[in-house]
All heavy atoms as TSV, in Angstrom:
chain	resi	resn	atom	element	x	y	z
A	1	MET	N	N	6.826	14.442	8.527
A	1	MET	CA	C	6.931	13.063	8.950
A	1	MET	C	C	6.829	12.179	7.725
A	1	MET	O	O	6.212	12.552	6.727
A	1	MET	CB	C	5.847	12.733	9.971
A	1	MET	CG	C	4.458	12.545	9.384
A	1	MET	SD	S	3.235	12.096	10.617
A	1	MET	CE	C	1.951	13.208	10.135
A	2	LYS	N	N	7.408	11.025	7.799
A	2	LYS	CA	C	7.312	10.055	6.713
A	2	LYS	C	C	6.327	8.974	7.125
A	2	LYS	O	O	6.424	8.419	8.213
A	2	LYS	CB	C	8.667	9.429	6.403
A	2	LYS	CG	C	8.616	8.481	5.208
A	2	LYS	CD	C	9.975	7.972	4.827
A	2	LYS	CE	C	10.499	8.877	3.737
A	2	LYS	NZ	N	11.709	8.357	3.115
A	3	LEU	N	N	5.369	8.695	6.238
A	3	LEU	CA	C	4.360	7.673	6.486
A	3	LEU	C	C	4.655	6.434	5.648
A	3	LEU	O	O	5.229	6.544	4.561
A	3	LEU	CB	C	2.973	8.203	6.122
A	3	LEU	CG	C	2.531	9.472	6.842
A	3	LEU	CD1	C	1.173	9.925	6.313
A	3	LEU	CD2	C	2.488	9.263	8.338
A	4	TYR	N	N	4.236	5.284	6.143
A	4	TYR	CA	C	4.449	3.996	5.470
A	4	TYR	C	C	3.134	3.242	5.438
A	4	TYR	O	O	2.394	3.215	6.422
A	4	TYR	CB	C	5.476	3.185	6.268
A	4	TYR	CG	C	5.603	1.743	5.815
A	4	TYR	CD1	C	6.501	1.387	4.819
A	4	TYR	CD2	C	4.830	0.742	6.406
A	4	TYR	CE1	C	6.626	0.059	4.421
A	4	TYR	CE2	C	4.940	-0.583	6.005
A	4	TYR	CZ	C	5.840	-0.908	5.015
A	4	TYR	OH	O	5.949	-2.207	4.614
A	5	ARG	N	N	2.847	2.633	4.293
A	5	ARG	CA	C	1.680	1.755	4.156
A	5	ARG	C	C	2.092	0.525	3.360
A	5	ARG	O	O	2.938	0.597	2.485
A	5	ARG	CB	C	0.553	2.437	3.368
A	5	ARG	CG	C	-0.094	3.578	4.059
A	5	ARG	CD	C	-1.105	4.276	3.180
A	5	ARG	NE	N	-2.242	3.408	2.888
A	5	ARG	CZ	C	-3.102	3.629	1.910
A	5	ARG	NH1	N	-2.965	4.669	1.117
A	5	ARG	NH2	N	-4.113	2.810	1.714
A	6	LEU	N	N	1.457	-0.594	3.666
A	6	LEU	CA	C	1.637	-1.807	2.869
A	6	LEU	C	C	0.287	-2.110	2.237
A	6	LEU	O	O	-0.664	-2.469	2.924
A	6	LEU	CB	C	2.108	-2.990	3.724
A	6	LEU	CG	C	2.348	-4.270	2.933
A	6	LEU	CD1	C	3.491	-4.089	1.934
A	6	LEU	CD2	C	2.641	-5.437	3.858
A	7	LEU	N	N	0.227	-1.926	0.929
A	7	LEU	CA	C	-1.007	-2.179	0.185
A	7	LEU	C	C	-1.050	-3.648	-0.203
A	7	LEU	O	O	-0.069	-4.181	-0.730
A	7	LEU	CB	C	-1.048	-1.306	-1.066
A	7	LEU	CG	C	-0.873	0.194	-0.834
A	7	LEU	CD1	C	-0.809	0.934	-2.163
A	7	LEU	CD2	C	-1.972	0.744	0.043
A	8	THR	N	N	-2.165	-4.313	0.051
A	8	THR	CA	C	-2.313	-5.722	-0.293
A	8	THR	C	C	-3.660	-5.944	-0.962
A	8	THR	O	O	-4.610	-5.187	-0.744
A	8	THR	CB	C	-2.215	-6.625	0.953
A	8	THR	OG1	O	-3.281	-6.296	1.846
A	8	THR	CG2	C	-0.872	-6.458	1.658
A	9	GLU	N	N	-3.711	-6.989	-1.764
A	9	GLU	CA	C	-4.950	-7.311	-2.468
A	9	GLU	C	C	-4.749	-8.632	-3.192
A	9	GLU	O	O	-3.621	-9.048	-3.440
A	9	GLU	CB	C	-5.273	-6.200	-3.472
A	9	GLU	CG	C	-6.588	-6.336	-4.199
A	9	GLU	CD	C	-7.794	-6.215	-3.277
A	9	GLU	OE1	O	-7.921	-5.197	-2.588
A	9	GLU	OE2	O	-8.580	-7.183	-3.242
A	10	ASP	N	N	-5.849	-9.287	-3.532
A	10	ASP	CA	C	-5.757	-10.457	-4.409
A	10	ASP	C	C	-5.141	-10.028	-5.735
A	10	ASP	O	O	-5.201	-8.854	-6.111
A	10	ASP	CB	C	-7.152	-11.039	-4.677
A	10	ASP	CG	C	-7.748	-11.718	-3.447
A	10	ASP	OD1	O	-7.031	-11.908	-2.445
A	10	ASP	OD2	O	-8.940	-12.060	-3.510
A	11	ASP	N	N	-4.559	-10.970	-6.445
A	11	ASP	CA	C	-3.916	-10.679	-7.734
A	11	ASP	C	C	-4.988	-10.471	-8.807
A	11	ASP	O	O	-5.266	-11.343	-9.626
A	11	ASP	CB	C	-2.975	-11.820	-8.120
A	11	ASP	CG	C	-2.235	-11.541	-9.423
A	11	ASP	OD1	O	-2.129	-10.364	-9.798
A	11	ASP	OD2	O	-1.774	-12.508	-10.056
A	12	THR	N	N	-5.601	-9.291	-8.761
A	12	THR	CA	C	-6.592	-8.875	-9.751
A	12	THR	C	C	-6.282	-7.431	-10.123
A	12	THR	O	O	-5.375	-6.811	-9.543
A	12	THR	CB	C	-8.025	-8.952	-9.192
A	12	THR	OG1	O	-8.158	-7.972	-8.147
A	12	THR	CG2	C	-8.354	-10.346	-8.656
A	13	SER	N	N	-7.060	-6.872	-11.016
A	13	SER	CA	C	-6.858	-5.469	-11.378
A	13	SER	C	C	-7.114	-4.553	-10.187
A	13	SER	O	O	-6.624	-3.424	-10.154
A	13	SER	CB	C	-7.749	-5.083	-12.557
A	13	SER	OG	O	-9.107	-5.210	-12.207
A	14	ALA	N	N	-7.843	-5.031	-9.177
A	14	ALA	CA	C	-8.098	-4.218	-7.983
A	14	ALA	C	C	-6.784	-3.820	-7.301
A	14	ALA	O	O	-6.674	-2.708	-6.768
A	14	ALA	CB	C	-8.992	-4.974	-7.005
A	15	PHE	N	N	-5.799	-4.702	-7.306
A	15	PHE	CA	C	-4.499	-4.372	-6.711
A	15	PHE	C	C	-3.844	-3.229	-7.476
A	15	PHE	O	O	-3.366	-2.260	-6.878
A	15	PHE	CB	C	-3.574	-5.595	-6.689
A	15	PHE	CG	C	-2.192	-5.271	-6.195
A	15	PHE	CD1	C	-1.967	-5.000	-4.857
A	15	PHE	CD2	C	-1.124	-5.212	-7.065
A	15	PHE	CE1	C	-0.693	-4.682	-4.391
A	15	PHE	CE2	C	0.150	-4.898	-6.617
A	15	PHE	CZ	C	0.371	-4.633	-5.277
A	16	CYS	N	N	-3.838	-3.312	-8.796
A	16	CYS	CA	C	-3.234	-2.247	-9.613
A	16	CYS	C	C	-3.962	-0.926	-9.394
A	16	CYS	O	O	-3.329	0.132	-9.313
A	16	CYS	CB	C	-3.252	-2.633	-11.083
A	16	CYS	SG	S	-2.218	-4.065	-11.441
A	17	HIS	N	N	-5.277	-0.971	-9.284
A	17	HIS	CA	C	-6.047	0.251	-9.043
A	17	HIS	C	C	-5.717	0.835	-7.673
A	17	HIS	O	O	-5.612	2.060	-7.523
A	17	HIS	CB	C	-7.548	-0.018	-9.159
A	17	HIS	CG	C	-7.992	-0.241	-10.561
A	17	HIS	ND1	N	-8.060	0.773	-11.501
A	17	HIS	CD2	C	-8.391	-1.366	-11.194
A	17	HIS	CE1	C	-8.488	0.280	-12.653
A	17	HIS	NE2	N	-8.687	-1.022	-12.494
A	18	LYS	N	N	-5.536	-0.005	-6.677
A	18	LYS	CA	C	-5.196	0.462	-5.328
A	18	LYS	C	C	-3.835	1.158	-5.321
A	18	LYS	O	O	-3.689	2.243	-4.749
A	18	LYS	CB	C	-5.180	-0.728	-4.355
A	18	LYS	CG	C	-4.998	-0.335	-2.906
A	18	LYS	CD	C	-4.957	-1.552	-1.994
A	18	LYS	CE	C	-6.341	-2.027	-1.669
A	18	LYS	NZ	N	-6.350	-3.044	-0.584
A	19	VAL	N	N	-2.849	0.563	-5.984
A	19	VAL	CA	C	-1.513	1.165	-6.048
A	19	VAL	C	C	-1.565	2.457	-6.867
A	19	VAL	O	O	-0.990	3.479	-6.476
A	19	VAL	CB	C	-0.482	0.176	-6.626
A	19	VAL	CG1	C	0.864	0.855	-6.843
A	19	VAL	CG2	C	-0.319	-1.026	-5.702
A	20	THR	N	N	-2.274	2.442	-7.988
A	20	THR	CA	C	-2.390	3.633	-8.832
A	20	THR	C	C	-3.042	4.781	-8.067
A	20	THR	O	O	-2.593	5.934	-8.150
A	20	THR	CB	C	-3.196	3.310	-10.106
A	20	THR	OG1	O	-2.484	2.317	-10.842
A	20	THR	CG2	C	-3.378	4.540	-10.979
A	21	ALA	N	N	-4.088	4.495	-7.308
A	21	ALA	CA	C	-4.747	5.538	-6.509
A	21	ALA	C	C	-3.769	6.143	-5.504
A	21	ALA	O	O	-3.733	7.367	-5.324
A	21	ALA	CB	C	-5.968	4.965	-5.799
A	22	ALA	N	N	-2.971	5.298	-4.848
A	22	ALA	CA	C	-1.990	5.798	-3.880
A	22	ALA	C	C	-0.947	6.678	-4.575
A	22	ALA	O	O	-0.599	7.753	-4.063
A	22	ALA	CB	C	-1.310	4.632	-3.159
A	23	LEU	N	N	-0.461	6.255	-5.719
A	23	LEU	CA	C	0.533	7.050	-6.452
A	23	LEU	C	C	-0.045	8.412	-6.835
A	23	LEU	O	O	0.651	9.434	-6.767
A	23	LEU	CB	C	0.998	6.306	-7.708
A	23	LEU	CG	C	1.804	5.033	-7.473
A	23	LEU	CD1	C	2.059	4.317	-8.791
A	23	LEU	CD2	C	3.111	5.330	-6.751
A	24	ASN	N	N	-1.293	8.449	-7.222
A	24	ASN	CA	C	-1.933	9.702	-7.610
A	24	ASN	C	C	-2.252	10.597	-6.422
A	24	ASN	O	O	-2.569	11.769	-6.599
A	24	ASN	CB	C	-3.180	9.430	-8.446
A	24	ASN	CG	C	-2.799	9.104	-9.874
A	24	ASN	OD1	O	-2.442	9.991	-10.640
A	24	ASN	ND2	N	-2.845	7.836	-10.224
A	25	LYS	N	N	-2.159	10.061	-5.207
A	25	LYS	CA	C	-2.316	10.865	-3.986
A	25	LYS	C	C	-0.965	11.274	-3.413
A	25	LYS	O	O	-0.888	11.767	-2.294
A	25	LYS	CB	C	-3.109	10.082	-2.943
A	25	LYS	CG	C	-4.572	9.918	-3.303
A	25	LYS	CD	C	-5.304	9.167	-2.210
A	25	LYS	CE	C	-6.771	8.999	-2.565
A	25	LYS	NZ	N	-7.482	8.234	-1.517
A	26	GLY	N	N	0.110	11.028	-4.167
A	26	GLY	CA	C	1.433	11.473	-3.742
A	26	GLY	C	C	2.286	10.438	-3.032
A	26	GLY	O	O	3.407	10.727	-2.635
A	27	TRP	N	N	1.783	9.209	-2.850
A	27	TRP	CA	C	2.596	8.148	-2.248
A	27	TRP	C	C	3.633	7.703	-3.274
A	27	TRP	O	O	3.417	7.806	-4.482
A	27	TRP	CB	C	1.709	6.968	-1.848
A	27	TRP	CG	C	0.788	7.282	-0.716
A	27	TRP	CD1	C	-0.441	7.876	-0.798
A	27	TRP	CD2	C	1.020	7.040	0.668
A	27	TRP	NE1	N	-0.986	8.012	0.453
A	27	TRP	CE2	C	-0.112	7.505	1.372
A	27	TRP	CE3	C	2.067	6.468	1.381
A	27	TRP	CZ2	C	-0.216	7.419	2.762
A	27	TRP	CZ3	C	1.949	6.373	2.761
A	27	TRP	CH2	C	0.827	6.851	3.435
A	28	GLU	N	N	4.774	7.203	-2.806
A	28	GLU	CA	C	5.848	6.714	-3.674
A	28	GLU	C	C	6.125	5.251	-3.367
A	28	GLU	O	O	6.065	4.822	-2.208
A	28	GLU	CB	C	7.125	7.530	-3.464
A	28	GLU	CG	C	6.951	8.988	-3.845
A	28	GLU	CD	C	8.224	9.783	-3.650
A	28	GLU	OE1	O	9.292	9.181	-3.419
A	28	GLU	OE2	O	8.138	11.017	-3.721
A	29	LEU	N	N	6.443	4.492	-4.401
A	29	LEU	CA	C	6.770	3.081	-4.212
A	29	LEU	C	C	8.004	2.949	-3.342
A	29	LEU	O	O	8.956	3.718	-3.466
A	29	LEU	CB	C	7.027	2.408	-5.559
A	29	LEU	CG	C	5.871	2.406	-6.556
A	29	LEU	CD1	C	6.321	1.758	-7.864
A	29	LEU	CD2	C	4.652	1.712	-5.995
A	30	GLN	N	N	8.007	1.951	-2.476
A	30	GLN	CA	C	9.152	1.654	-1.613
A	30	GLN	C	C	9.496	0.188	-1.816
A	30	GLN	O	O	8.760	-0.691	-1.379
A	30	GLN	CB	C	8.796	1.939	-0.151
A	30	GLN	CG	C	9.892	1.631	0.830
A	30	GLN	CD	C	11.054	2.580	0.704
A	30	GLN	OE1	O	10.873	3.766	0.473
A	30	GLN	NE2	N	12.252	2.087	0.855
A	31	GLY	N	N	10.602	-0.075	-2.493
A	31	GLY	CA	C	10.999	-1.456	-2.729
A	31	GLY	C	C	10.181	-2.113	-3.832
A	31	GLY	O	O	9.401	-1.471	-4.530
A	32	SER	N	N	10.357	-3.416	-3.945
A	32	SER	CA	C	9.696	-4.187	-4.988
A	32	SER	C	C	8.387	-4.777	-4.474
A	32	SER	O	O	8.235	-5.012	-3.278
A	32	SER	CB	C	10.600	-5.341	-5.437
A	32	SER	OG	O	11.804	-4.836	-5.963
A	33	PRO	N	N	7.460	-5.054	-5.383
A	33	PRO	CA	C	6.225	-5.713	-4.959
A	33	PRO	C	C	6.496	-7.159	-4.558
A	33	PRO	O	O	7.493	-7.754	-4.967
A	33	PRO	CB	C	5.332	-5.640	-6.195
A	33	PRO	CG	C	6.268	-5.490	-7.342
A	33	PRO	CD	C	7.474	-4.777	-6.814
A	34	SER	N	N	5.602	-7.719	-3.763
A	34	SER	CA	C	5.685	-9.129	-3.368
A	34	SER	C	C	4.468	-9.856	-3.902
A	34	SER	O	O	3.401	-9.268	-4.092
A	34	SER	CB	C	5.717	-9.259	-1.845
A	34	SER	OG	O	6.879	-8.671	-1.325
A	35	TYR	N	N	4.632	-11.159	-4.086
A	35	TYR	CA	C	3.604	-11.986	-4.690
A	35	TYR	C	C	3.660	-13.331	-3.995
A	35	TYR	O	O	4.718	-13.952	-3.926
A	35	TYR	CB	C	3.957	-12.107	-6.179
A	35	TYR	CG	C	2.931	-12.669	-7.091
A	35	TYR	CD1	C	1.714	-12.046	-7.299
A	35	TYR	CD2	C	3.204	-13.831	-7.804
A	35	TYR	CE1	C	0.789	-12.561	-8.193
A	35	TYR	CE2	C	2.292	-14.353	-8.705
A	35	TYR	CZ	C	1.079	-13.706	-8.889
A	35	TYR	OH	O	0.166	-14.207	-9.772
A	36	ALA	N	N	2.550	-13.783	-3.416
A	36	ALA	CA	C	2.566	-15.044	-2.679
A	36	ALA	C	C	1.220	-15.753	-2.800
A	36	ALA	O	O	0.186	-15.120	-3.017
A	36	ALA	CB	C	2.887	-14.784	-1.208
A	37	PHE	N	N	1.257	-17.058	-2.611
A	37	PHE	CA	C	0.045	-17.869	-2.669
A	37	PHE	C	C	-0.596	-17.936	-1.300
A	37	PHE	O	O	0.045	-18.276	-0.308
A	37	PHE	CB	C	0.388	-19.278	-3.173
A	37	PHE	CG	C	-0.819	-20.156	-3.343
A	37	PHE	CD1	C	-1.774	-19.887	-4.304
A	37	PHE	CD2	C	-1.004	-21.248	-2.517
A	37	PHE	CE1	C	-2.894	-20.694	-4.459
A	37	PHE	CE2	C	-2.122	-22.070	-2.660
A	37	PHE	CZ	C	-3.066	-21.783	-3.639
A	38	ASP	N	N	-1.872	-17.601	-1.217
A	38	ASP	CA	C	-2.661	-17.711	0.012
A	38	ASP	C	C	-3.341	-19.073	-0.018
A	38	ASP	O	O	-4.390	-19.252	-0.642
A	38	ASP	CB	C	-3.681	-16.578	0.066
A	38	ASP	CG	C	-4.554	-16.611	1.323
A	38	ASP	OD1	O	-4.590	-17.646	2.014
A	38	ASP	OD2	O	-5.209	-15.589	1.584
A	39	ALA	N	N	-2.740	-20.068	0.626
A	39	ALA	CA	C	-3.240	-21.444	0.578
A	39	ALA	C	C	-4.622	-21.571	1.221
A	39	ALA	O	O	-5.435	-22.387	0.788
A	39	ALA	CB	C	-2.253	-22.380	1.263
A	40	ALA	N	N	-4.901	-20.779	2.235
A	40	ALA	CA	C	-6.199	-20.860	2.906
A	40	ALA	C	C	-7.342	-20.471	1.979
A	40	ALA	O	O	-8.428	-21.029	2.065
A	40	ALA	CB	C	-6.200	-19.975	4.149
A	41	ARG	N	N	-7.070	-19.526	1.076
A	41	ARG	CA	C	-8.109	-19.063	0.165
A	41	ARG	C	C	-7.916	-19.561	-1.256
A	41	ARG	O	O	-8.784	-19.381	-2.099
A	41	ARG	CB	C	-8.151	-17.536	0.175
A	41	ARG	CG	C	-8.586	-16.994	1.539
A	41	ARG	CD	C	-8.665	-15.469	1.596
A	41	ARG	NE	N	-9.410	-14.931	0.496
A	41	ARG	CZ	C	-8.955	-13.951	-0.297
A	41	ARG	NH1	N	-7.776	-13.417	-0.086
A	41	ARG	NH2	N	-9.702	-13.492	-1.278
A	42	GLY	N	N	-6.749	-20.125	-1.544
A	42	GLY	CA	C	-6.468	-20.652	-2.875
A	42	GLY	C	C	-6.273	-19.590	-3.937
A	42	GLY	O	O	-6.612	-19.806	-5.105
A	43	VAL	N	N	-5.733	-18.425	-3.544
A	43	VAL	CA	C	-5.515	-17.329	-4.490
A	43	VAL	C	C	-4.109	-16.758	-4.330
A	43	VAL	O	O	-3.483	-16.906	-3.278
A	43	VAL	CB	C	-6.546	-16.185	-4.303
A	43	VAL	CG1	C	-7.960	-16.664	-4.565
A	43	VAL	CG2	C	-6.441	-15.569	-2.917
A	44	MET	N	N	-3.640	-16.090	-5.365
A	44	MET	CA	C	-2.383	-15.356	-5.275
A	44	MET	C	C	-2.687	-13.982	-4.695
A	44	MET	O	O	-3.742	-13.395	-4.959
A	44	MET	CB	C	-1.733	-15.203	-6.653
A	44	MET	CG	C	-1.267	-16.514	-7.269
A	44	MET	SD	S	-0.062	-17.412	-6.266
A	44	MET	CE	C	1.379	-16.377	-6.400
A	45	ARG	N	N	-1.766	-13.477	-3.870
A	45	ARG	CA	C	-1.903	-12.159	-3.243
A	45	ARG	C	C	-0.709	-11.298	-3.611
A	45	ARG	O	O	0.407	-11.802	-3.767
A	45	ARG	CB	C	-1.965	-12.287	-1.719
A	45	ARG	CG	C	-3.102	-13.094	-1.165
A	45	ARG	CD	C	-4.369	-12.331	-0.981
A	45	ARG	NE	N	-4.181	-11.253	-0.010
A	45	ARG	CZ	C	-5.074	-10.276	0.174
A	45	ARG	NH1	N	-6.174	-10.235	-0.528
A	45	ARG	NH2	N	-4.845	-9.339	1.060
A	46	CYS	N	N	-0.935	-10.006	-3.743
A	46	CYS	CA	C	0.116	-9.039	-4.063
A	46	CYS	C	C	0.259	-8.054	-2.903
A	46	CYS	O	O	-0.705	-7.779	-2.193
A	46	CYS	CB	C	-0.246	-8.251	-5.309
A	46	CYS	SG	S	-0.458	-9.232	-6.788
A	47	ALA	N	N	1.463	-7.505	-2.759
A	47	ALA	CA	C	1.725	-6.477	-1.753
A	47	ALA	C	C	2.737	-5.487	-2.307
A	47	ALA	O	O	3.654	-5.872	-3.039
A	47	ALA	CB	C	2.259	-7.101	-0.465
A	48	GLN	N	N	2.545	-4.214	-1.968
A	48	GLN	CA	C	3.485	-3.170	-2.371
A	48	GLN	C	C	3.559	-2.138	-1.251
A	48	GLN	O	O	2.541	-1.604	-0.820
A	48	GLN	CB	C	3.029	-2.479	-3.659
A	48	GLN	CG	C	3.871	-1.281	-4.062
A	48	GLN	CD	C	5.309	-1.664	-4.413
A	48	GLN	OE1	O	5.531	-2.455	-5.318
A	48	GLN	NE2	N	6.275	-1.107	-3.703
A	49	ALA	N	N	4.774	-1.870	-0.787
A	49	ALA	CA	C	4.974	-0.830	0.216
A	49	ALA	C	C	5.025	0.525	-0.477
A	49	ALA	O	O	5.558	0.660	-1.586
A	49	ALA	CB	C	6.279	-1.074	0.975
A	50	VAL	N	N	4.442	1.530	0.191
A	50	VAL	CA	C	4.482	2.908	-0.298
A	50	VAL	C	C	4.814	3.821	0.874
A	50	VAL	O	O	4.503	3.518	2.024
A	50	VAL	CB	C	3.153	3.337	-0.961
A	50	VAL	CG1	C	2.922	2.587	-2.264
A	50	VAL	CG2	C	1.963	3.152	-0.035
A	51	VAL	N	N	5.453	4.953	0.577
A	51	VAL	CA	C	5.806	5.945	1.595
A	51	VAL	C	C	5.402	7.332	1.109
A	51	VAL	O	O	5.264	7.571	-0.097
A	51	VAL	CB	C	7.316	5.926	1.935
A	51	VAL	CG1	C	7.716	4.615	2.590
A	51	VAL	CG2	C	8.163	6.182	0.705
A	52	LYS	N	N	5.227	8.232	2.069
A	52	LYS	CA	C	4.847	9.611	1.728
A	52	LYS	C	C	5.347	10.544	2.813
A	52	LYS	O	O	5.219	10.259	4.005
A	52	LYS	CB	C	3.328	9.713	1.614
A	52	LYS	CG	C	2.823	11.062	1.154
A	52	LYS	CD	C	1.302	11.014	0.998
A	52	LYS	CE	C	0.751	12.280	0.412
A	52	LYS	NZ	N	-0.711	12.219	0.275
A	53	GLU	N	N	5.916	11.662	2.407
A	53	GLU	CA	C	6.372	12.694	3.329
A	53	GLU	C	C	5.256	13.730	3.451
A	53	GLU	O	O	4.766	14.246	2.448
A	53	GLU	CB	C	7.644	13.339	2.766
A	53	GLU	CG	C	8.380	14.219	3.729
A	53	GLU	CD	C	9.145	13.437	4.792
A	53	GLU	OE1	O	9.735	12.395	4.471
A	53	GLU	OE2	O	9.142	13.898	5.946
A	54	VAL	N	N	4.814	13.995	4.689
A	54	VAL	CA	C	3.753	14.972	4.936
A	54	VAL	C	C	4.124	15.810	6.159
A	54	VAL	O	O	4.906	15.363	7.005
A	54	VAL	CB	C	2.377	14.289	5.173
A	54	VAL	CG1	C	1.922	13.528	3.950
A	54	VAL	CG2	C	2.396	13.391	6.375
A	55	PRO	N	N	3.565	17.017	6.261
A	55	PRO	CA	C	3.832	17.823	7.456
A	55	PRO	C	C	3.116	17.233	8.673
A	55	PRO	O	O	2.149	16.483	8.538
A	55	PRO	CB	C	3.263	19.199	7.096
A	55	PRO	CG	C	2.296	18.959	5.995
A	55	PRO	CD	C	2.732	17.706	5.284
A	56	GLY	N	N	3.599	17.586	9.843
A	56	GLY	CA	C	2.938	17.148	11.062
A	56	GLY	C	C	3.767	16.177	11.857
A	56	GLY	O	O	4.902	15.852	11.503
A	57	THR	N	N	3.171	15.685	12.928
A	57	THR	CA	C	3.806	14.736	13.826
A	57	THR	C	C	3.001	13.453	13.828
A	57	THR	O	O	1.775	13.482	13.959
A	57	THR	CB	C	3.879	15.312	15.257
A	57	THR	OG1	O	4.584	16.548	15.212
A	57	THR	CG2	C	4.583	14.360	16.199
A	58	TYR	N	N	3.666	12.339	13.712
A	58	TYR	CA	C	2.994	11.046	13.684
A	58	TYR	C	C	2.419	10.684	15.042
A	58	TYR	O	O	3.049	10.882	16.081
A	58	TYR	CB	C	3.955	9.934	13.242
A	58	TYR	CG	C	3.328	8.569	13.385
A	58	TYR	CD1	C	2.400	8.124	12.468
A	58	TYR	CD2	C	3.607	7.764	14.484
A	58	TYR	CE1	C	1.782	6.892	12.610
A	58	TYR	CE2	C	3.005	6.531	14.651
A	58	TYR	CZ	C	2.090	6.105	13.700
A	58	TYR	OH	O	1.471	4.901	13.855
A	59	THR	N	N	1.212	10.144	15.022
A	59	THR	CA	C	0.607	9.509	16.196
A	59	THR	C	C	-0.056	8.231	15.699
A	59	THR	O	O	-0.391	8.127	14.519
A	59	THR	CB	C	-0.448	10.392	16.880
A	59	THR	OG1	O	-1.587	10.506	16.015
A	59	THR	CG2	C	0.092	11.775	17.233
A	60	PRO	N	N	-0.279	7.264	16.554
A	60	PRO	CA	C	-0.962	6.027	16.131
A	60	PRO	C	C	-2.375	6.279	15.599
A	60	PRO	O	O	-2.930	5.439	14.903
A	60	PRO	CB	C	-1.000	5.179	17.403
A	60	PRO	CG	C	0.158	5.650	18.210
A	60	PRO	CD	C	0.235	7.129	17.930
A	61	GLU	N	N	-2.954	7.435	15.895
A	61	GLU	CA	C	-4.285	7.766	15.396
A	61	GLU	C	C	-4.264	8.337	13.973
A	61	GLU	O	O	-5.311	8.570	13.389
A	61	GLU	CB	C	-4.964	8.775	16.334
A	61	GLU	CG	C	-5.362	8.193	17.681
A	61	GLU	CD	C	-4.180	8.057	18.641
A	61	GLU	OE1	O	-3.244	8.881	18.579
A	61	GLU	OE2	O	-4.171	7.111	19.436
A	62	THR	N	N	-3.069	8.548	13.399
A	62	THR	CA	C	-2.949	9.080	12.043
A	62	THR	C	C	-3.660	8.138	11.069
A	62	THR	O	O	-3.407	6.947	11.071
A	62	THR	CB	C	-1.468	9.221	11.638
A	62	THR	OG1	O	-0.828	10.102	12.561
A	62	THR	CG2	C	-1.324	9.779	10.231
A	63	LYS	N	N	-4.574	8.680	10.287
A	63	LYS	CA	C	-5.317	7.905	9.295
A	63	LYS	C	C	-4.492	7.846	8.010
A	63	LYS	O	O	-4.547	8.750	7.181
A	63	LYS	CB	C	-6.683	8.545	9.020
A	63	LYS	CG	C	-7.511	8.776	10.253
A	63	LYS	CD	C	-8.261	7.530	10.620
A	63	LYS	CE	C	-9.273	7.846	11.718
A	63	LYS	NZ	N	-9.323	6.883	12.741
A	64	LEU	N	N	-3.715	6.780	7.848
A	64	LEU	CA	C	-2.790	6.683	6.732
A	64	LEU	C	C	-3.498	6.728	5.386
A	64	LEU	O	O	-3.018	7.360	4.448
A	64	LEU	CB	C	-1.966	5.399	6.842
A	64	LEU	CG	C	-1.097	5.306	8.095
A	64	LEU	CD1	C	-0.430	3.940	8.175
A	64	LEU	CD2	C	-0.070	6.402	8.133
A	65	GLY	N	N	-4.627	6.082	5.258
A	65	GLY	CA	C	-5.351	6.048	3.993
A	65	GLY	C	C	-5.932	7.395	3.587
A	65	GLY	O	O	-6.287	7.583	2.438
A	66	GLU	N	N	-6.035	8.310	4.530
A	66	GLU	CA	C	-6.592	9.636	4.235
A	66	GLU	C	C	-5.522	10.646	3.878
A	66	GLU	O	O	-5.837	11.797	3.593
A	66	GLU	CB	C	-7.403	10.133	5.437
A	66	GLU	CG	C	-8.626	9.270	5.731
A	66	GLU	CD	C	-9.365	9.712	6.969
A	66	GLU	OE1	O	-9.024	10.750	7.564
A	66	GLU	OE2	O	-10.305	8.997	7.359
A	67	GLN	N	N	-4.276	10.259	3.907
A	67	GLN	CA	C	-3.177	11.198	3.626
A	67	GLN	C	C	-2.946	11.351	2.142
A	67	GLN	O	O	-3.147	10.494	1.365
A	67	GLN	CB	C	-1.898	10.727	4.307
A	67	GLN	CG	C	-2.015	10.638	5.796
A	67	GLN	CD	C	-2.295	11.966	6.469
A	67	GLN	OE1	O	-1.664	12.961	6.175
A	67	GLN	NE2	N	-3.241	11.971	7.371
């Protein structure tokens, strides 16, 4: 099955660490990153989609972060 996650974080090194951790667990980048201003909090936010092919059958109970 193919899994999809959208990683998000404030525009800090924490975002880069989150994406790097996913890549090191076998996730692959999907598309380009996004960058937007969160007016409610007054900060820039980043997002990056990642995908991963794993054995098994998808269910809504699948723990994506544990894959």
